[in-house]
C-alpha positions as CSV (number, residue, x, y, z in Angstrom):
1,M,78.5,116.9,178.6
2,K,76.6,119.8,176.9
3,K,79.5,119.8,174.7
4,L,79.2,115.9,173.6
5,Q,75.3,116.6,173.1
6,N,75.9,119.8,170.8
7,D,78.6,117.7,168.7
8,F,76.2,115.0,166.6
9,P,74.2,118.1,165.3
10,R,77.1,119.9,164.1
11,L,79.0,117.2,162.7
12,L,76.3,116.2,160.3
13,Q,75.5,119.7,159.2
14,A,79.6,119.7,158.4
15,F,79.0,116.2,156.5
16,F,76.1,117.7,154.2
17,T,78.2,120.8,153.6
18,D,81.9,120.2,153.4
19,R,82.0,116.9,152.7
20,L,79.2,116.7,150.9
21,I,78.6,119.8,149.3
22,K,82.0,121.6,149.2
23,Q,84.7,118.7,149.1
24,R,83.2,116.0,146.7
25,R,80.9,118.4,144.8
26,A,78.1,115.6,145.1
27,S,75.0,115.8,142.9
28,P,71.8,117.5,144.0
29,H,70.2,113.5,143.8
30,T,73.4,112.1,145.8
31,I,72.4,114.8,148.9
32,A,68.7,114.6,148.1
33,G,69.0,110.7,149.1
34,Y,71.7,111.3,152.2
35,R,69.3,113.9,153.2
36,D,66.1,111.6,153.3
37,T,68.1,108.7,155.0
38,F,68.7,111.1,158.1
39,R,65.3,112.3,158.2
40,L,64.0,108.6,158.6
41,L,67.0,107.7,161.5
42,L,66.7,110.7,163.2
43,K,62.8,110.0,163.5
44,F,63.4,106.6,164.4
45,S,65.8,107.6,167.3
46,H,64.1,109.9,168.3
47,K,60.7,107.4,169.1
48,R,63.4,104.6,170.0
49,L,65.5,107.0,172.7
50,N,63.0,109.7,173.3
51,K,65.6,111.9,172.1
52,L,65.1,115.4,170.1
53,P,67.5,115.0,167.1
54,S,69.2,118.0,168.1
55,A,70.0,116.4,171.9
56,I,71.2,112.8,169.9
57,R,75.2,112.4,170.7
58,N,77.6,110.5,168.6
59,E,77.5,107.9,171.2
60,D,73.7,107.2,170.5
61,L,74.1,106.0,167.1
62,D,76.0,102.7,167.4
63,A,75.9,99.6,165.2
64,P,72.9,98.1,167.2
65,L,70.8,101.4,166.5
66,V,71.3,101.5,163.4
67,C,70.9,97.4,162.0
68,A,67.5,98.2,164.2
69,F,66.7,101.2,162.0
70,L,67.4,99.0,158.9
71,E,65.2,96.4,160.4
72,H,62.4,99.2,160.7
73,L,62.9,100.0,157.0
74,E,62.1,96.3,155.7
75,R,59.6,95.4,158.1
76,D,57.6,98.7,158.7
77,R,58.1,100.5,155.5
78,H,58.5,97.4,153.2
79,I,61.5,98.6,151.4
80,S,63.5,95.8,148.9
81,P,67.0,94.8,150.2
82,R,68.6,96.9,147.6
83,T,66.6,100.1,148.9
84,R,68.0,99.1,152.3
85,N,71.7,99.0,150.9
86,V,71.1,102.7,149.6
87,R,70.4,103.9,153.2
88,L,73.5,102.0,154.3
89,A,75.6,103.4,152.2
90,A,74.8,106.8,153.4
91,I,75.2,105.9,156.7
92,H,78.2,104.6,156.1
93,S,79.1,107.9,154.2
94,F,78.8,109.5,157.2
95,F,80.6,107.5,159.5
96,Q,83.7,107.6,157.1
97,F,83.5,111.1,157.5
98,L,83.1,110.7,161.3
99,A,86.6,108.7,161.7
100,F,88.4,111.7,160.8
101,E,86.7,114.0,162.7
102,R,86.0,112.1,166.0
103,P,89.0,109.3,166.2
104,E,88.3,108.8,170.4
105,H,84.8,106.5,168.9
106,S,86.9,104.4,166.3
107,A,85.8,101.3,168.0
108,Q,82.1,102.3,167.7
109,I,82.7,103.8,164.4
110,K,84.2,100.6,163.4
111,R,81.3,97.9,164.1
112,V,78.7,100.6,162.7
113,L,81.2,100.5,159.1
114,A,81.2,96.3,159.7
115,I,77.8,96.0,159.1
116,P,77.4,94.4,155.5
117,T,75.1,94.9,153.1
118,K,72.3,92.5,152.3
119,R,72.3,90.2,149.0
120,Y,69.0,90.2,146.8
121,V,67.6,88.4,144.1
122,R,68.5,89.6,140.5
123,R,65.7,89.2,138.8
124,P,65.5,90.0,134.8
125,V,64.1,93.9,134.1
126,C,60.9,94.6,133.5
127,F,60.5,96.1,129.8
128,L,57.3,96.7,127.2
129,T,56.8,95.3,123.8
130,Q,56.1,97.2,120.8
131,S,52.9,96.5,120.9
132,E,52.4,97.5,125.0
133,I,54.8,100.7,124.1
134,D,52.2,101.5,121.2
135,A,49.5,101.1,123.8
136,L,50.6,103.5,126.0
137,L,51.4,105.9,123.5
138,A,47.9,106.2,121.8
139,A,46.6,106.2,125.9
140,P,46.9,110.3,126.1
141,D,44.7,112.3,124.9
142,T,45.6,114.9,122.6
143,T,43.3,116.8,122.0
144,T,44.1,118.5,125.3
145,W,47.1,120.3,126.4
146,V,48.1,117.9,129.4
147,G,47.4,115.0,126.9
148,R,50.1,116.3,124.3
149,R,52.6,117.1,126.9
150,D,52.4,113.5,128.1
151,R,52.8,112.1,124.7
152,T,55.6,113.8,124.2
153,F,57.1,112.8,127.2
154,L,56.4,109.1,126.9
155,L,57.7,109.2,123.2
156,L,60.8,111.0,124.1
157,A,61.9,108.4,127.4
158,V,61.1,105.1,125.2
159,Q,63.0,106.5,122.2
160,T,66.1,108.0,124.3
161,G,66.4,105.9,127.5
162,L,66.7,109.2,129.8
163,R,66.5,108.8,133.4
164,V,63.6,110.5,135.1
165,S,65.8,113.1,136.6
166,E,67.3,113.5,133.0
167,L,64.3,113.9,131.6
168,L,62.4,116.2,134.3
169,S,65.8,118.2,133.7
170,L,65.4,118.9,130.5
171,R,65.3,122.6,129.0
172,C,64.2,124.0,125.6
173,Q,67.4,124.9,125.1
174,D,68.8,120.9,125.4
175,V,66.4,120.4,122.4
176,V,68.4,120.3,119.0
177,L,66.2,119.3,115.8
178,G,67.3,120.1,112.1
179,T,70.3,118.3,111.0
180,G,71.9,115.5,113.7
181,A,68.6,116.4,116.1
182,H,69.3,115.3,119.6
183,V,68.9,115.8,122.8
184,R,71.7,117.1,125.4
185,C,71.7,116.3,129.1
186,T,74.0,115.6,132.3
187,G,73.6,112.3,133.3
188,K,75.7,110.3,136.7
189,G,78.9,111.7,137.2
190,R,77.9,114.7,135.6
191,K,78.8,113.5,132.4
192,N,77.3,115.1,129.2
193,R,76.5,113.3,126.8
194,C,73.7,113.7,123.2
195,T,70.9,111.1,122.3
196,P,70.1,111.3,118.8
197,L,66.4,111.1,117.9
198,R,64.2,109.6,115.5
199,K,62.1,111.1,113.1
200,D,58.9,110.5,114.7
201,S,60.6,111.9,118.5
202,V,61.8,115.1,116.0
203,I,58.2,115.6,114.6
204,A,56.8,115.9,118.1
205,L,59.1,117.6,119.5
206,R,58.9,120.4,117.0
207,T,55.1,120.2,117.5
208,W,55.4,120.7,121.6
209,L,58.0,123.1,121.0
210,K,56.1,125.5,118.8
211,E,53.1,125.0,121.5
212,R,55.4,125.3,124.6
213,D,56.5,128.5,123.4
214,G,59.2,128.9,126.3
215,E,62.5,130.6,126.8
216,P,65.8,128.4,126.5
217,E,66.1,128.1,130.1
218,D,62.5,126.8,130.7
219,P,61.5,123.3,131.7
220,L,60.7,121.1,128.6
221,F,57.9,120.0,130.2
222,P,56.2,122.1,132.6
223,S,53.6,120.9,135.1
224,T,50.1,122.8,134.7
225,R,51.2,125.4,137.4
226,S,53.7,126.3,135.1
227,G,56.7,125.0,137.1
228,P,59.2,122.4,136.4
229,L,57.5,118.8,136.3
230,G,58.0,116.7,139.2
231,S,58.7,113.0,139.7
232,D,55.3,112.9,141.5
233,G,53.5,114.5,138.8
234,V,55.5,111.6,136.4
235,E,54.5,109.1,138.9
236,Y,51.1,110.2,138.1
237,L,50.8,110.1,134.6
238,L,52.4,106.7,134.0
239,R,49.5,105.3,136.5
240,K,46.8,107.3,134.7
241,H,47.7,106.2,131.0
242,V,49.0,102.9,131.5
243,A,45.2,102.3,133.5
244,T,43.6,103.4,130.1
245,A,46.4,101.2,128.1
246,R,45.8,98.3,130.0
247,I,41.8,98.6,128.9
248,H,43.2,97.4,124.8
249,C,46.6,95.8,125.8
250,P,45.5,92.9,128.4
251,S,49.7,91.8,128.9
252,L,50.1,95.5,130.7
253,Q,47.8,93.6,133.5
254,A,50.7,92.2,134.9
255,K,53.5,94.6,134.9
256,R,54.7,97.3,136.8
257,V,55.5,100.4,134.4
258,T,57.2,102.9,136.2
259,A,59.9,105.5,134.4
260,H,63.3,103.4,134.7
261,V,61.2,100.6,132.9
262,L,60.8,102.8,129.7
263,R,64.5,103.1,130.1
264,H,64.5,99.2,130.2
265,S,62.4,99.2,127.2
266,A,63.9,101.3,125.0
267,A,67.5,99.5,125.8
268,M,65.9,95.9,125.0
269,D,64.4,97.3,122.0
270,W,67.8,98.4,121.0
271,L,69.5,95.4,121.8
272,Q,66.3,93.1,119.9
273,H,67.6,95.1,116.8
274,G,71.5,94.1,116.9
275,V,72.9,97.3,118.2
276,D,76.0,96.6,120.1
277,R,76.3,96.4,123.8
278,S,78.6,99.4,124.0
279,V,76.8,101.4,121.8
280,I,73.5,101.0,124.2
281,A,76.0,101.7,127.3
282,L,77.4,105.0,125.5
283,L,73.5,105.9,124.7
284,L,72.3,105.0,128.0
285,G,75.1,107.0,129.9
286,H,76.5,103.8,131.8
287,E,79.7,103.9,133.2
288,S,80.8,100.4,131.4
289,A,79.2,97.9,128.8
290,E,79.4,95.2,131.4
291,T,76.4,97.3,133.2
292,T,74.5,95.9,129.8
293,E,74.4,92.6,129.9
294,I,71.3,92.6,132.2
295,Y,69.5,93.1,129.0
296,L,71.0,89.9,127.9
297,H,69.5,88.1,130.8
298,A,66.0,89.5,130.1
299,S,66.1,88.9,126.7
300,M,64.0,86.0,125.5
301,K,64.2,86.4,122.0
302,L,68.0,86.2,121.8
303,K,68.1,83.3,123.5
304,E,65.7,81.6,121.3
305,Q,67.7,82.5,118.3
306,A,71.0,81.4,119.8
307,I,69.4,78.3,120.7
308,A,67.7,78.1,117.1
309,K,71.3,78.0,115.4
310,T,72.4,74.7,116.9
311,K,71.7,71.4,115.4
312,P,70.0,68.4,117.6
313,K,71.8,65.9,118.1
314,E,71.1,62.7,115.9
315,L,69.5,59.9,117.6
316,R,68.4,56.8,116.3
317,S,65.1,55.2,117.4
318,R,65.3,51.8,118.6
319,R,63.3,49.3,118.8
320,Y,61.8,48.4,122.2
321,K,63.0,44.6,123.9
322,P,61.4,43.9,127.2
323,D,63.8,42.4,129.8
324,D,64.4,38.8,130.2
325,D,62.0,37.4,132.6
326,L,64.6,36.6,135.1
327,L,66.2,40.1,135.2
328,A,62.7,41.5,135.5
329,F,62.0,39.9,138.4
330,L,65.2,40.6,140.0
331,R,65.0,44.4,139.1
332,N,61.8,44.7,140.6
333,L,62.5,42.8,143.9
C-alpha cells in the first residue's frame, strides 16, 4: 500500500521532467499552463478527499473526481468553457502518459480520457477601431519614463500583432532599425519570425532604445524595478490607460481591452486594408491561413462592401386591389 501511495507523486514529477521537458521539449508557456492545472487539481482533491497531495494515489483520480473538478472550475472560479477545455487537455495528456506507465489502470484511464471537451459559443473577436487605437495611444503620459515605455509597448502591439508572451520576451537585440526595420521573435511551436515595422514604430523604438540604454540581452520593456515586464504589469498598464482613453472615446466603454484584443486589432487593420489572409497568417505566426477566417466574420465593413456589390432585384410595383367581397368573407371565417 505504501508503494501505491508514493507512486502518484513520482509519476507526476516524471510527466513534467521526462515527458514534457526531455521528450517533447514543451515550451515554458505549455509547462506553466500544465503546472497551474495540476496545482488547482491537487488543491481540489485535497479538500474533497481530505488527503495531502503527496498522499494521493493514482486510483483517487478517477473520472468522477475529474468531472467534479471541471464543474468546480466553471461554477466557483467562473472560467469559460474554452479555459475548461484547456485544463482538461492537460489532464488528458497526463493520463496518456499514465497509460504507458501503469497499464494495470487502463480501465480507469480510459474513462478519464473519454471525458469530452465542452462546446462553446464562438463570438466575433473584439477589436479596436482606428479612433479607439488613437485614443489608447494618446493615454500614456509621455513626460514620464513609464509613460514613454507604455506608449512604445502599445504602439508595437497594435502595429505588429505580436502575442503578449512574444512582446514580453523581446530583447533589445531583437529590434533591427534602419533599412528593412523589423522585430524578431519566437512564437508558438518555437517558430522564429520577423515582423516589419512602420515608420512611426521605428521612430518610437529608436527613441526608446536610446533612453533604455540596455545591453543586447536586456529585456526591451523592463519593469520599474529593472526586471522584465510581466503579464501582470501588462494587465495593469492596459487597465490604467484604457480608463484614461474612455474619457475621450466613449465607444471603449463597452469593450474589454486585453493584450490579445490589440493583436486582433492589428489583424483587422491589415484585413480592411486589403492584405491577403495568407500574409496575415504569416505576420501573426498562425499555423494555417484558415485561422484568420475569424477576422472575416468580425469585419462588418467587409460584409457591407460585399453587399454593396450586389444589385437589388427589379420588382415592379403594382396597384393594390382589394379582394372580392365574397372571397374576403370566406378568408376571414
